TORMIKE-82314 format. One record per residue: residue number from 0; residue in three letters; x, y, z of N, C-alpha, C in turn. Coordinates in steps of 0.001 Angstrom, whole numbers. Layout:
// TORMIKE-82314
+-----+------+---------+---------+---------+---------+---------+---------+---------+---------+---------+
|  nr | rest |     n_u |     n_v |     n_w |    ca_u |    ca_v |    ca_w |     c_u |     c_v |     c_w |
+-----+------+---------+---------+---------+---------+---------+---------+---------+---------+---------+
| NUM |  ALA |       X |       Y |       Z |       X |       Y |       Z |       X |       Y |       Z |
...
+-----+------+---------+---------+---------+---------+---------+---------+---------+---------+---------+
//
This chain:
// TORMIKE-82314
+-----+------+---------+---------+---------+---------+---------+---------+---------+---------+---------+
|  nr | rest |     n_u |     n_v |     n_w |    ca_u |    ca_v |    ca_w |     c_u |     c_v |     c_w |
+-----+------+---------+---------+---------+---------+---------+---------+---------+---------+---------+
|   0 |  MET |  106185 |  137970 |   75094 |  106031 |  136578 |   73877 |  104250 |  135846 |   73873 |
|   1 |  ALA |  104123 |  135505 |   75327 |  103172 |  134208 |   76011 |  101895 |  135562 |   75207 |
|   2 |  SER |  101354 |  136325 |   75271 |  100506 |  137531 |   75063 |  100403 |  137540 |   73567 |
|   3 |  SER |  100862 |  137287 |   73181 |  101021 |  137690 |   71213 |  100425 |  135755 |   70707 |
|   4 |  LEU |  101696 |  135483 |   71210 |  101137 |  133875 |   70785 |   99595 |  133994 |   70678 |
|   5 |  LEU |   99227 |  134556 |   72502 |   97973 |  133262 |   72351 |   97012 |  134517 |   71749 |
|   6 |  GLN |   97508 |  135702 |   71472 |   96430 |  135772 |   69953 |   96124 |  135109 |   68848 |
|   7 |  LEU |   97024 |  134587 |   68979 |   96628 |  133902 |   67018 |   95390 |  133423 |   66977 |
|   8 |  PRO |   95257 |  132902 |   65705 |   94163 |  131970 |   65996 |   94075 |  130412 |   65899 |
|   9 |  PHE |   93278 |  129595 |   66813 |   93162 |  128198 |   67467 |   93254 |  127511 |   65805 |
|  10 |  ASP |   93676 |  127857 |   64898 |   94111 |  126810 |   64425 |   95292 |  126835 |   64064 |
|  11 |  ILE |   96063 |  128109 |   64005 |   96801 |  127699 |   64043 |   98213 |  128265 |   65152 |
|  12 |  LEU |   97101 |  127520 |   66205 |   98407 |  127076 |   67532 |   97983 |  126179 |   67538 |
|  13 |  GLU |   96754 |  125125 |   67007 |   96962 |  123522 |   66970 |   97960 |  122801 |   66065 |
|  14 |  GLU |   97939 |  123764 |   64807 |   99195 |  123109 |   63757 |  100528 |  123579 |   64712 |
|  15 |  LEU |  100564 |  124888 |   64907 |  102014 |  124713 |   65908 |  102346 |  123826 |   66778 |
|  16 |  VAL |  101107 |  123104 |   67284 |  101368 |  122350 |   68875 |  102471 |  121093 |   67866 |
|  17 |  SER |  101567 |  120225 |   66812 |  101473 |  118883 |   65772 |  102645 |  119244 |   65786 |
|  18 |  GLN |  103563 |  120422 |   65537 |  104937 |  120000 |   64729 |  106220 |  120550 |   66062 |
|  19 |  ILE |  105345 |  119832 |   67297 |  106615 |  119702 |   68240 |  105880 |  118506 |   68643 |
|  20 |  ASP |  107753 |  117319 |   67677 |  107910 |  116641 |   67871 |  108463 |  115977 |   68959 |
|  21 |  HIS |  108948 |  116274 |   71184 |  109748 |  115653 |   72031 |  108067 |  116208 |   72753 |
|  22 |  LEU |  108694 |  115060 |   73848 |  106849 |  115508 |   75203 |  107843 |  116211 |   75883 |
|  23 |  ARG |  108785 |  116749 |   76184 |  108918 |  117004 |   76819 |  109224 |  118986 |   76792 |
|  24 |  ASP |  109622 |  118717 |   74891 |  108943 |  120615 |   74830 |  107280 |  120403 |   74545 |
|  25 |  LEU |  107117 |  119474 |   74578 |  105449 |  119910 |   74768 |  104518 |  120342 |   75890 |
|  26 |  ILE |  105493 |  119637 |   76258 |  104926 |  120031 |   78635 |  105885 |  121387 |   78458 |
|  27 |  SER |  106896 |  121442 |   78371 |  107244 |  122840 |   78549 |  106105 |  124021 |   77648 |
|  28 |  PHE |  106111 |  123613 |   76537 |  105279 |  125074 |   75631 |  103337 |  124860 |   75868 |
|  29 |  ALA |  102825 |  123762 |   77300 |  101816 |  124066 |   77525 |  101520 |  124341 |   78560 |
|  30 |  LEU |  103040 |  124700 |   79677 |  103460 |  124919 |   81292 |  102979 |  127117 |   80543 |
|  31 |  ILE |  103445 |  127558 |   79550 |  103008 |  128481 |   79654 |  101846 |  129141 |   79489 |
|  32 |  SER |   99964 |  128617 |   79637 |   99428 |  129254 |   79882 |   98613 |  128549 |   79905 |
|  33 |  ARG |   97259 |  128366 |   80680 |   96411 |  127007 |   80976 |   95524 |  127531 |   79992 |
|  34 |  MET |   95409 |  128185 |   78769 |   94946 |  127866 |   77255 |   95237 |  127243 |   76504 |
|  35 |  LEU |   97082 |  127049 |   76164 |   97763 |  126029 |   75914 |   97674 |  124695 |   76425 |
|  36 |  ARG |   97417 |  124829 |   77922 |   97610 |  123292 |   78771 |   96243 |  122643 |   78549 |
|  37 |  ASP |   95558 |  123845 |   78457 |   93860 |  122933 |   77580 |   94601 |  122453 |   76173 |
|  38 |  LEU |   95193 |  123109 |   75559 |   94615 |  122928 |   74261 |   95393 |  121333 |   73734 |
|  39 |  ILE |   97101 |  121461 |   74594 |   97214 |  120246 |   75065 |   97608 |  119130 |   75583 |
|  40 |  VAL |   97793 |  119127 |   76548 |   97067 |  118175 |   77674 |   96207 |  117302 |   77080 |
|  41 |  PRO |   94601 |  117696 |   76444 |   94188 |  116247 |   75857 |   94028 |  116151 |   75014 |
|  42 |  ASP |   94387 |  116638 |   74258 |   95565 |  116913 |   72927 |   95979 |  115989 |   71690 |
|  43 |  HIS |   96971 |  116090 |   72753 |   98512 |  116188 |   71727 |   99214 |  115293 |   73044 |
|  44 |  ILE |   99848 |  115545 |   74719 |  100350 |  114414 |   75133 |  100136 |  113256 |   74661 |
|  45 |  GLN |   99040 |  112977 |   74215 |   98882 |  111360 |   74336 |   98697 |  110730 |   73038 |
|  46 |  TYR |   99388 |  111493 |   71993 |   99373 |  110359 |   70091 |  102040 |  111294 |   70715 |
|  47 |  ARG |  102195 |  111633 |   71844 |  103330 |  111292 |   71790 |  104276 |  110160 |   72076 |
|  48 |  TYR |  103342 |  109862 |   72219 |  104299 |  108180 |   73027 |  104349 |  107135 |   72278 |
|  49 |  ILE |  103478 |  106928 |   70345 |  103063 |  106563 |   69136 |  104572 |  106854 |   68807 |
|  50 |  CYS |  105824 |  105781 |   68419 |  106494 |  105465 |   67708 |  106148 |  105072 |   66489 |
|  51 |  ASP |  107612 |  104938 |   65688 |  106864 |  103909 |   64422 |  109182 |  103917 |   63909 |
|  52 |  ASP |  108166 |  102744 |   63520 |  109654 |  102060 |   62800 |  109674 |  102007 |   61506 |
|  53 |  PRO |  110450 |  102906 |   61207 |  110534 |  102711 |   59154 |  110804 |  101303 |   58726 |
|  54 |  ASN |  111780 |  100191 |   59454 |  111919 |   99280 |   59462 |  111204 |   98391 |   59042 |
|  55 |  CYS |  110193 |   98483 |   60308 |  108606 |   97040 |   61015 |  108172 |   96106 |   59526 |
|  56 |  THR |  108552 |   95674 |   59649 |  107146 |   95168 |   58011 |  105578 |   94623 |   59270 |
|  57 |  LYS |  105992 |   93621 |   60136 |  104931 |   93905 |   60987 |  103494 |   94844 |   62249 |
|  58 |  LEU |  102386 |   94482 |   61748 |  102519 |   95639 |   63083 |  101733 |   95268 |   64342 |
+-----+------+---------+---------+---------+---------+---------+---------+---------+---------+---------+
//
């Protein structure tokens, strides 16, 4: 599974990773391979901490 996944084009992997909402799932996905870790850790992990409250009117 991992080897066929890693053969996908970078843009598709990037889109796939961007659809993972939960930090725990993102970390698990990053542990599949070094390539995925290198994609996820610098570019996606830090942005999963941002939460938006639709009822909040102030920034």
